[in-house]
MIMAR-451712 format. One record per residue (C-alpha): z, x, y. Coordinates in steps of 0.2 Angstrom, whole numbers. Example, Ala and Ser with C-alpha at 12.3 -4.5 7.8 and 13.67 -1.06 7.14 Angstrom:
+-------+-------+-------+
!     w !     u !     v !
+-------+-------+-------+
!    39 !    62 !   -22 !
!    36 !    68 !    -5 !
+-------+-------+-------+
REM end
This chain:
+-------+-------+-------+
!     w !     u !     v !
+-------+-------+-------+
!  -183 !   171 !   -71 !
!  -167 !   182 !   -68 !
!  -157 !   189 !   -82 !
!  -141 !   186 !   -72 !
!  -128 !   176 !   -81 !
!  -129 !   158 !   -74 !
!  -113 !   150 !   -67 !
!  -112 !   131 !   -71 !
!   -98 !   120 !   -66 !
!   -92 !   111 !   -82 !
!   -80 !    97 !   -79 !
!   -75 !    94 !   -97 !
!   -71 !   105 !  -112 !
!   -86 !   107 !  -124 !
!   -77 !    97 !  -138 !
!   -74 !    82 !  -127 !
!   -89 !    71 !  -128 !
!   -84 !    57 !  -117 !
!   -73 !    59 !  -101 !
!   -74 !    41 !   -95 !
!   -58 !    31 !   -96 !
!   -55 !    14 !  -103 !
!   -43 !     6 !   -91 !
!   -47 !    -4 !   -75 !
!   -62 !   -14 !   -68 !
!   -79 !    -5 !   -66 !
!   -85 !    -1 !   -49 !
!  -101 !     7 !   -43 !
!   -98 !    20 !   -30 !
!  -109 !    31 !   -18 !
!  -105 !    49 !   -15 !
!  -111 !    60 !    -1 !
!  -122 !    70 !   -13 !
!  -141 !    71 !   -14 !
!  -149 !    75 !   -30 !
!  -162 !    89 !   -30 !
!  -177 !    81 !   -39 !
!  -187 !    97 !   -41 !
!  -181 !   114 !   -42 !
!  -191 !   131 !   -42 !
!  -194 !   141 !   -58 !
!  -190 !   157 !   -49 !
!  -175 !   167 !   -44 !
!  -170 !   172 !   -27 !
!  -169 !   190 !   -23 !
!  -154 !   195 !   -12 !
!  -155 !   209 !     0 !
!  -144 !   217 !    13 !
!  -152 !   221 !    30 !
!  -146 !   234 !    43 !
!  -153 !   239 !    60 !
!  -153 !   256 !    68 !
!  -147 !   256 !    82 !
!  -134 !   244 !    79 !
!  -137 !   226 !    84 !
!  -124 !   212 !    84 !
!  -134 !   198 !    90 !
!  -140 !   187 !    76 !
!  -154 !   179 !    86 !
!  -161 !   197 !    91 !
!  -159 !   202 !    72 !
!  -170 !   187 !    67 !
!  -183 !   191 !    81 !
!  -184 !   209 !    74 !
!  -186 !   204 !    56 !
!  -198 !   190 !    60 !
!  -211 !   204 !    65 !
!  -213 !   208 !    46 !
!  -216 !   190 !    39 !
!  -233 !   196 !    32 !
!  -223 !   209 !    22 !
!  -209 !   198 !    17 !
!  -217 !   181 !    14 !
!  -206 !   166 !    14 !
!  -188 !   171 !    17 !
!  -171 !   166 !    23 !
!  -160 !   177 !    34 !
!  -143 !   174 !    41 !
!  -141 !   190 !    51 !
!  -135 !   201 !    37 !
!  -142 !   195 !    20 !
!  -160 !   191 !    16 !
!  -167 !   180 !     3 !
!  -184 !   181 !    -4 !
!  -193 !   174 !   -19 !
!  -199 !   190 !   -26 !
!  -194 !   208 !   -27 !
!  -200 !   219 !   -12 !
!  -212 !   234 !   -15 !
!  -199 !   247 !   -11 !
!  -180 !   249 !   -12 !
!  -173 !   252 !     0 !
!  -188 !   246 !    11 !
!  -188 !   253 !    29 !
!  -198 !   244 !    43 !
!  -201 !   248 !    61 !
!  -198 !   234 !    74 !
!  -198 !   233 !    93 !
!  -186 !   223 !   104 !
!  -197 !   209 !   112 !
!  -189 !   211 !   130 !
!  -190 !   230 !   133 !
!  -199 !   237 !   117 !
!  -184 !   247 !   111 !
!  -188 !   254 !    94 !
!  -178 !   249 !    79 !
!  -177 !   254 !    61 !
!  -174 !   239 !    49 !
!  -167 !   245 !    32 !
!  -168 !   232 !    18 !
!  -158 !   236 !     2 !
!  -158 !   226 !   -14 !
!  -142 !   218 !   -20 !
!  -145 !   206 !   -34 !
!  -155 !   191 !   -41 !
!  -149 !   174 !   -39 !
!  -155 !   160 !   -51 !
!  -157 !   142 !   -46 !
!  -140 !   137 !   -55 !
!  -130 !   151 !   -46 !
!  -117 !   144 !   -34 !
!  -125 !   156 !   -20 !
!  -142 !   148 !   -22 !
!  -148 !   142 !    -5 !
!  -131 !   141 !     2 !
!  -136 !   152 !    18 !
!  -128 !   144 !    34 !
!  -119 !   130 !    25 !
!  -109 !   126 !    41 !
!  -119 !   121 !    55 !
!  -113 !   115 !    72 !
!  -124 !   108 !    86 !
!  -119 !   116 !   102 !
!  -132 !   105 !   112 !
!  -122 !    89 !   108 !
!  -105 !    97 !   114 !
!   -93 !    84 !   121 !
!   -80 !    90 !   133 !
!   -63 !    82 !   135 !
!   -56 !    89 !   151 !
!   -39 !    79 !   149 !
!   -34 !    91 !   134 !
!   -46 !   105 !   139 !
!   -55 !   105 !   123 !
!   -74 !   104 !   118 !
!   -80 !    96 !   102 !
!   -95 !   102 !    93 !
!  -102 !    90 !    79 !
!  -110 !    97 !    64 !
!  -113 !    97 !    45 !
!  -107 !   106 !    30 !
!  -118 !   107 !    15 !
!  -119 !   117 !    -1 !
!  -129 !   116 !   -17 !
!  -123 !   119 !   -35 !
!  -126 !   114 !   -53 !
!  -115 !    99 !   -58 !
!  -117 !    98 !   -77 !
!  -134 !    90 !   -79 !
!  -140 !    89 !   -61 !
!  -141 !   101 !   -46 !
!  -134 !    92 !   -31 !
!  -132 !    95 !   -13 !
!  -116 !    89 !    -4 !
!  -116 !    86 !    14 !
!  -103 !    80 !    26 !
!  -100 !    78 !    45 !
!   -88 !    91 !    52 !
!   -82 !    96 !    69 !
!   -77 !   112 !    78 !
!   -65 !   112 !    92 !
!   -66 !   125 !   106 !
!   -54 !   127 !   120 !
!   -61 !   125 !   138 !
!   -48 !   138 !   144 !
!   -53 !   156 !   140 !
!   -42 !   169 !   133 !
!   -41 !   177 !   150 !
!   -34 !   160 !   157 !
!   -21 !   160 !   143 !
!   -16 !   177 !   147 !
!   -15 !   173 !   166 !
!    -4 !   158 !   162 !
!     8 !   169 !   152 !
!     9 !   182 !   166 !
!    13 !   169 !   179 !
!    27 !   160 !   169 !
!    35 !   174 !   160 !
!    30 !   191 !   168 !
!    45 !   200 !   161 !
!    40 !   198 !   143 !
!    21 !   196 !   146 !
!    15 !   209 !   133 !
!    27 !   202 !   120 !
!    23 !   184 !   122 !
!     4 !   188 !   124 !
!     4 !   196 !   107 !
!    14 !   183 !    99 !
!     2 !   169 !   105 !
!   -14 !   178 !   103 !
!   -13 !   189 !    87 !
!   -21 !   181 !    73 !
!   -30 !   168 !    84 !
!   -48 !   164 !    80 !
!   -59 !   165 !    95 !
!   -78 !   163 !    99 !
!   -89 !   172 !   111 !
!   -99 !   159 !   119 !
!  -113 !   171 !   124 !
!  -118 !   173 !   106 !
!  -107 !   160 !    97 !
!   -99 !   172 !    85 !
!   -81 !   170 !    79 !
!   -68 !   184 !    78 !
!   -50 !   186 !    74 !
!   -39 !   194 !    87 !
!   -30 !   208 !    77 !
!   -23 !   218 !    93 !
!   -23 !   219 !   111 !
!   -29 !   235 !   118 !
!   -18 !   237 !   133 !
!   -25 !   254 !   137 !
!   -43 !   248 !   138 !
!   -51 !   237 !   152 !
!   -68 !   230 !   156 !
!   -72 !   247 !   165 !
!   -68 !   258 !   151 !
!   -83 !   266 !   143 !
!   -90 !   267 !   125 !
!  -105 !   275 !   117 !
!  -120 !   263 !   115 !
!  -137 !   269 !   109 !
!  -132 !   287 !   112 !
!  -125 !   285 !   130 !
!  -109 !   280 !   138 !
!  -108 !   263 !   146 !
!   -94 !   252 !   153 !
!   -91 !   236 !   145 !
!   -95 !   227 !   162 !
!  -112 !   235 !   162 !
!  -115 !   232 !   144 !
!  -112 !   213 !   145 !
!  -122 !   212 !   161 !
!  -137 !   221 !   154 !
!  -137 !   214 !   136 !
!  -131 !   196 !   140 !
!  -134 !   194 !   158 !
!  -115 !   190 !   160 !
!  -105 !   195 !   175 !
!   -87 !   200 !   172 !
!   -75 !   195 !   186 !
!   -59 !   205 !   183 !
!   -63 !   223 !   179 !
!   -45 !   227 !   175 !
!   -42 !   214 !   161 !
!   -36 !   222 !   144 !
!   -48 !   221 !   129 !
!   -45 !   211 !   113 !
!   -48 !   221 !    97 !
!   -55 !   213 !    81 !
!   -55 !   223 !    65 !
!   -72 !   223 !    56 !
!   -75 !   213 !    40 !
!   -78 !   221 !    23 !
!   -96 !   219 !    24 !
!   -96 !   227 !    42 !
!   -85 !   241 !    36 !
!   -98 !   245 !    23 !
!  -112 !   248 !    36 !
!  -100 !   259 !    46 !
!   -95 !   246 !    59 !
!   -79 !   251 !    68 !
!   -66 !   241 !    78 !
!   -74 !   227 !    89 !
!   -68 !   226 !   107 !
!   -70 !   209 !   117 !
!   -68 !   203 !   135 !
!   -54 !   190 !   136 !
!   -64 !   182 !   150 !
!   -79 !   179 !   138 !
!   -69 !   172 !   124 !
!   -62 !   155 !   120 !
!   -50 !   150 !   106 !
!   -56 !   139 !    92 !
!   -47 !   125 !    83 !
!   -31 !   116 !    89 !
!   -15 !   125 !    92 !
!     1 !   120 !    83 !
!     7 !   112 !    99 !
!    -9 !   102 !   101 !
!    -7 !    96 !    83 !
!    10 !    89 !    87 !
!     4 !    80 !   102 !
!     2 !    62 !    95 !
!    -9 !    56 !   110 !
!   -21 !    70 !   108 !
!   -22 !    68 !    89 !
!   -25 !    49 !    91 !
!   -39 !    52 !   104 !
!   -47 !    65 !    93 !
!   -46 !    54 !    78 !
!   -60 !    44 !    85 !
!   -71 !    59 !    82 !
!   -64 !    66 !    66 !
!   -59 !    51 !    56 !
!   -76 !    42 !    54 !
!   -76 !    24 !    47 !
!   -86 !    24 !    30 !
!  -101 !    15 !    38 !
!  -102 !    27 !    53 !
!  -101 !    42 !    41 !
!  -115 !    35 !    30 !
!  -126 !    33 !    45 !
!  -122 !    51 !    50 !
!  -127 !    57 !    32 !
!  -143 !    47 !    33 !
!  -148 !    55 !    49 !
!  -145 !    72 !    42 !
!  -156 !    68 !    26 !
!  -169 !    60 !    37 !
!  -172 !    77 !    45 !
!  -177 !    84 !    28 !
!  -191 !    72 !    27 !
!  -197 !    68 !    45 !
!  -195 !    85 !    53 !
!  -212 !    93 !    50 !
!  -205 !   111 !    51 !
!  -191 !   107 !    38 !
!  -203 !    98 !    27 !
!  -215 !   112 !    27 !
!  -201 !   124 !    23 !
!  -195 !   115 !     8 !
!  -212 !   113 !     1 !
!  -215 !   132 !     2 !
!  -199 !   134 !    -7 !
!  -203 !   121 !   -20 !
!  -188 !   110 !   -16 !
!  -187 !    91 !   -15 !
!  -172 !    81 !   -12 !
!  -168 !    63 !   -16 !
!  -168 !    51 !    -1 !
!  -153 !    41 !    -7 !
!  -134 !    45 !   -10 !
!  -129 !    48 !   -28 !
!  -122 !    34 !   -37 !
!  -107 !    37 !   -48 !
!   -96 !    26 !   -60 !
!   -78 !    22 !   -55 !
!   -64 !    11 !   -61 !
!   -51 !     2 !   -51 !
!   -34 !     3 !   -60 !
!   -22 !   -11 !   -60 !
!    -7 !    -9 !   -48 !
!     7 !     3 !   -53 !
!    24 !    -5 !   -56 !
!    36 !     3 !   -44 !
!    55 !     4 !   -46 !
!    67 !     7 !   -32 !
!    85 !     4 !   -36 !
!    86 !   -13 !   -45 !
!    70 !   -19 !   -37 !
!    54 !   -19 !   -47 !
!    37 !   -24 !   -39 !
!    19 !   -20 !   -38 !
!    10 !   -17 !   -22 !
!    -5 !   -26 !   -15 !
!   -22 !   -20 !   -21 !
!   -29 !   -22 !    -3 !
!   -19 !    -8 !     5 !
!    -7 !    -1 !    -8 !
!     7 !    -2 !     5 !
!    24 !    -6 !    -1 !
!    34 !    -3 !    15 !
!    40 !   -21 !    16 !
!    45 !   -22 !    -2 !
!    57 !    -7 !     0 !
!    65 !   -11 !    17 !
!    84 !   -12 !    15 !
!    82 !    -8 !    -3 !
!    94 !     6 !   -10 !
!    85 !    22 !   -17 !
!    86 !    25 !   -36 !
!    98 !    39 !   -33 !
!   107 !    40 !   -17 !
!   119 !    55 !   -14 !
!   135 !    57 !    -5 !
!   136 !    69 !     9 !
!   154 !    74 !    11 !
!   152 !    92 !    17 !
!   137 !    95 !    29 !
!   133 !   104 !    45 !
!   125 !    98 !    61 !
!   119 !   111 !    74 !
!   111 !   108 !    91 !
!   111 !   116 !   108 !
!   122 !   108 !   122 !
!   107 !   101 !   131 !
!   102 !    90 !   116 !
!   120 !    82 !   114 !
!   113 !    65 !   117 !
!    99 !    67 !   104 !
!   113 !    73 !    92 !
!   124 !    58 !    95 !
!   109 !    46 !    93 !
!   105 !    55 !    76 !
!   122 !    54 !    69 !
!   124 !    35 !    74 !
!   107 !    32 !    66 !
!   111 !    41 !    50 !
!   127 !    31 !    48 !
!   117 !    14 !    50 !
!   102 !    18 !    38 !
!   113 !    27 !    25 !
!   121 !    11 !    20 !
!   104 !     2 !    17 !
!    97 !    17 !     8 !
!   112 !    18 !    -4 !
!   119 !    35 !     3 !
!   136 !    39 !     8 !
!   137 !    50 !    24 !
!   153 !    56 !    31 !
!   156 !    64 !    48 !
!   148 !    82 !    47 !
!   155 !    98 !    54 !
!   147 !   100 !    71 !
!   142 !   115 !    81 !
!   136 !   113 !    99 !
!   127 !   129 !   105 !
!   127 !   136 !   123 !
!   110 !   143 !   120 !
!    95 !   139 !   108 !
!    89 !   156 !   103 !
!    85 !   160 !    85 !
!   100 !   172 !    84 !
!   112 !   158 !    91 !
!   107 !   147 !    77 !
!   108 !   160 !    63 !
!   124 !   167 !    68 !
!   131 !   149 !    68 !
!   125 !   143 !    51 !
!   130 !   160 !    43 !
!   148 !   154 !    45 !
!   146 !   139 !    34 !
!   143 !   145 !    17 !
!   146 !   131 !     4 !
!   140 !   116 !    14 !
!   128 !   104 !     5 !
!   115 !   104 !    18 !
!   112 !   111 !    36 !
!   104 !   100 !    49 !
!    97 !   108 !    65 !
!    91 !    99 !    80 !
!    77 !   110 !    88 !
!    71 !   109 !   106 !
!    53 !   113 !   100 !
!    43 !   119 !    86 !
!    43 !   138 !    89 !
!    40 !   147 !    73 !
!    52 !   162 !    76 !
!    67 !   150 !    77 !
!    62 !   139 !    63 !
!    58 !   154 !    52 !
!    74 !   163 !    56 !
!    85 !   149 !    51 !
!    75 !   144 !    35 !
!    75 !   162 !    29 !
!    94 !   165 !    31 !
!    98 !   148 !    24 !
!    86 !   148 !     9 !
!    87 !   167 !     4 !
!   104 !   172 !     9 !
!   115 !   156 !     8 !
!   105 !   146 !    -5 !
!   108 !   130 !     6 !
!    94 !   117 !    10 !
!    90 !   114 !    28 !
!    83 !   100 !    38 !
!    75 !   103 !    54 !
!    73 !    89 !    67 !
!    63 !    91 !    83 !
!    71 !    84 !    99 !
!    56 !    74 !   104 !
!    56 !    64 !    87 !
!    74 !    58 !    92 !
!    67 !    54 !   110 !
!    55 !    41 !   103 !
!    66 !    26 !   106 !
!    54 !    13 !    99 !
!    53 !    21 !    82 !
!    70 !    30 !    82 !
!    77 !    21 !    67 !
!    61 !    22 !    57 !
!    61 !    41 !    60 !
!    79 !    43 !    56 !
!    77 !    33 !    40 !
!    63 !    45 !    34 !
!    74 !    60 !    39 !
!    88 !    53 !    28 !
!    77 !    50 !    14 !
!    70 !    68 !    15 !
!    88 !    75 !    15 !
!    92 !    65 !     0 !
!    77 !    72 !   -10 !
!    81 !    90 !    -5 !
!    98 !    88 !   -12 !
!    91 !    81 !   -29 !
!    91 !    62 !   -25 !
!    77 !    51 !   -30 !
!    69 !    37 !   -19 !
!    58 !    27 !   -31 !
!    48 !    30 !   -47 !
!    33 !    23 !   -57 !
!    32 !    20 !   -75 !
!    26 !    35 !   -85 !
!    17 !    30 !  -101 !
!    19 !    47 !  -110 !
!    35 !    55 !  -116 !
!    42 !    73 !  -118 !
!    30 !    80 !  -106 !
!    32 !    93 !   -92 !
!    20 !    93 !   -77 !
!    17 !   109 !   -69 !
!     9 !   113 !   -52 !
!     4 !   130 !   -45 !
!    -3 !   136 !   -28 !
!    -4 !   152 !   -18 !
!    -3 !   155 !     1 !
!    -8 !   171 !    10 !
!     7 !   179 !    19 !
!     5 !   176 !    38 !
!    16 !   192 !    42 !
!     8 !   204 !    29 !
!   -10 !   206 !    28 !
!   -17 !   206 !    11 !
!    -1 !   199 !     3 !
!     0 !   183 !    -6 !
!    14 !   171 !   -12 !
!    12 !   161 !   -28 !
!    23 !   146 !   -31 !
!    25 !   136 !   -47 !
!    34 !   119 !   -49 !
!    38 !   110 !   -66 !
!    46 !    93 !   -69 !
!    62 !    92 !   -78 !
!    66 !    74 !   -80 !
!    58 !    58 !   -88 !
!    52 !    50 !   -72 !
!    44 !    66 !   -66 !
!    54 !    65 !   -50 !
!    64 !    81 !   -51 !
!    56 !    98 !   -51 !
!    61 !   116 !   -54 !
!    52 !   128 !   -42 !
!    50 !   147 !   -39 !
!    40 !   158 !   -27 !
!    35 !   176 !   -30 !
!    21 !   188 !   -26 !
!     6 !   182 !   -34 !
!     1 !   190 !   -51 !
!   -18 !   191 !   -55 !
!   -16 !   194 !   -74 !
!    -6 !   178 !   -77 !
!   -13 !   169 !   -93 !
!    -4 !   152 !   -97 !
!    -4 !   147 !  -115 !
!    -5 !   128 !  -112 !
!   -18 !   115 !  -106 !
!   -20 !   115 !   -87 !
!   -30 !   106 !   -74 !
!   -38 !   115 !   -60 !
!   -37 !   104 !   -44 !
!   -49 !   107 !   -30 !
!   -41 !   103 !   -14 !
!   -53 !   108 !    -1 !
!   -68 !    98 !    -6 !
!   -80 !    89 !     5 !
!   -83 !    74 !    -7 !
!   -83 !    57 !     0 !
!   -84 !    41 !   -10 !
!   -90 !    24 !    -3 !
!   -89 !     6 !   -10 !
!  -100 !    -8 !    -4 !
!   -92 !   -23 !     6 !
!   -93 !   -39 !    -4 !
!   -97 !   -50 !    11 !
!  -106 !   -37 !    23 !
!  -114 !   -25 !    11 !
!  -109 !   -11 !    22 !
!  -101 !     5 !    16 !
!   -82 !     3 !    15 !
!   -68 !    14 !     8 !
!   -65 !    11 !   -11 !
!   -50 !     0 !   -15 !
!   -33 !     8 !   -19 !
!   -32 !    14 !   -37 !
!   -50 !    19 !   -38 !
!   -54 !    33 !   -51 !
!   -70 !    42 !   -50 !
!   -76 !    46 !   -68 !
!   -84 !    62 !   -62 !
!   -69 !    69 !   -54 !
!   -51 !    67 !   -47 !
!   -49 !    61 !   -29 !
!   -31 !    64 !   -24 !
!   -20 !    80 !   -25 !
!    -7 !    77 !   -38 !
!    11 !    78 !   -32 !
!    15 !    94 !   -42 !
!     1 !   103 !   -34 !
!     7 !    97 !   -17 !
!    25 !   103 !   -20 !
!    18 !   120 !   -26 !
!     8 !   121 !   -10 !
!    23 !   117 !     1 !
!    34 !   130 !    -8 !
!    20 !   143 !    -7 !
!    17 !   139 !    12 !
!    35 !   139 !    18 !
!    37 !   156 !     9 !
!    22 !   164 !    16 !
!    22 !   156 !    33 !
!    41 !   157 !    37 !
!    53 !   166 !    26 !
!    42 !   180 !    19 !
!    55 !   183 !     5 !
!    60 !   176 !   -12 !
!    70 !   160 !   -10 !
!    88 !   160 !   -18 !
!    87 !   155 !   -37 !
!   101 !   143 !   -34 !
!    89 !   132 !   -24 !
!    76 !   132 !   -39 !
!    81 !   114 !   -45 !
!    80 !   106 !   -28 !
!    65 !   101 !   -17 !
!    72 !   111 !    -2 !
!    55 !   115 !     4 !
!    49 !    97 !     8 !
+-------+-------+-------+
REM end
C-alpha cells in the first residue's frame, strides 16, 4: 500500500458521536449511490504520458499506447494521465510506437507522478463525465443538439466507499462558429470585429472531428485557413492539415482563426496557443439569450428535469452495464472491483411544517407541496416601506411598458403594505449604456433607481449597476421589457418586482419562527471575475436581526489566508446527489416530501450562502469593483 496521506471525507467532528436529529417522522430514502462491495488492496500509480511528435487526438494516443499492453499490464488512460496497478520498470519509461494508418514512428514517454490509495478522491475517477454522441437528439427548431450522458465519481464516505452517478446532458449548437460570425457580419458589418469578440470571447466550443472542448481566448484576424504552421518538421496550411489528418474539407479558406490558450498541463509539456477553424467548431451550452427564452427552456426541461421514476430507470440501466456487459465485467474483475446492484438506502426524517408569519397572518403550509402562495395573496408584508423619492428610467419606445409598470405598482403596493408615490421619470431618446448612466448620475439621493431595459445585454446592465452601486450607493431594479409585455401574467410579475424592491431597501416579506436566540448566521462564497482572468471576488453576508431576515454584506478580492475563529458549515452546492422516496400506493420512486432531512447530509442551499453567492456573482460578473459601503446593510444584489 502507498504511504500517501489518505483523504477521507468526514461529515462530522470527531467528538460528535451521533449526528441524527430527533424531530420529525422517520422515512427511508434511496440515493443515487452504489456501494463498492470489494476494493483492491493496492494503490494506483499515476503517470503522465507525452508523445513525440505531438499528437492531440485522444483516440490516436490510445492506439499508440495500446501497442504496449504487455509491458504496462492493466491500465487506464484518458489521453494524458495513465493509471497502472504497479510501478513500471523505469522512470521515465520511453517506448516506441507506430501510427497504425501510415506507420509514422512515435516516442511515448511515461513519467511517474504519484501513488493514489483506494480512499483518495482521485481513485478511479478517470473520465467521470461521459456523453453518448451516438444517441444525439437534434432540435432544429432551436438549432441545438442534446447528448445524453452520465457523471460518476468514487470517494470514501466515512465507513463506505461509494460511487455516485447521475444522468446529465450536453447541449451543442447546430450552427457553427463560422455561421455565427457570418450572421454578425451580415447584420452589423460596421462593428463586425467588435461584436464578434464580444460574443465569442470566453465561449466554450467543441470540435466535432475529435469531440474536444476549448475556450475561445482570442480571434486571430491576421491568420486564415490558408496560413501555414509547423507540423512534424514541415510547414503546412491549416486546410491541408485538417484534410490529411481528419479528412475534413474546409470550404472558406479566408475565415479568421480562433485562438485558445493552452491549459496548465499542456503548458508543462510545451504546448503553445491552439488555433481552430470556425467552420469546424460549434458552441456548447446555452447562451444567455436562450436561457431567457421561456418556450425553449420549457421544451428542454422534458430532457433535463427527469421525473424520479425515469431517473431511477436511467440509473439502473447504467448499473446494469457494469454486470451484463462482458467487457466491462472482465475489466472490473481484473481491477478487483465489485459494485452493489441496488441504490444505497439512507435514513431521513420529515420535519413538521414551519409556521410562517406575514404581517398579522400566521399559517402553516401543506405538507404535500410546501406552497403558500394562496395563503399570502393580498396579505401585507411584515415590513412594507414607503417610496417617496425614486426614479424610473426607460427609452421612449418603451413608454407603454413604463405606463403599465407604474399602473401595476400602484395597484399591488396597497395589498403588499407599501406606500408608493409618483416617481421622478426620465424618458430617454436612445437606450445605450451611456444614456442610462448619464441620466441616473443626476439623481443622487433617491431611494432606488428602476430601469426598464429593452433586452438583457450585459454591458448596459453592468454599466448601470456599477455606477449606482459603487459611486452613488443606490440600489437599482432592472426590469426587462418583455416581462412587462407578458399581459396574462403582468400583475403577478409586477408584484414580484415590487416585493424585490422592498427587500432591497431593507423591508421584510415574511419570516419563520427561529428557535434559538442571540445567533448570527454567516454565509460566504466566491466568484471568478469574468473581466479579469485569475481574479476572484469573495462575498460574506451576516444576519443582524432576530428573524434572520436582514443581512450585512460586503465583497472584496478573495483572501486565501482567512482563518475564521467560529464554528462554520461547509455547504457543497454543486453536488450530484439525488434522493428518492417510495410512493405509498404505486411503489414507484417519487420525490421526498417537503421538509425531508437526510441524516447523511443537507439537501438545500441555506439562504445566507445563496445571498453570498449573489453578491459575489454580481460583483465578479458585472461591476468588477468594491460596492459602496453604504449599501452593506441592504440586499441590493437580489
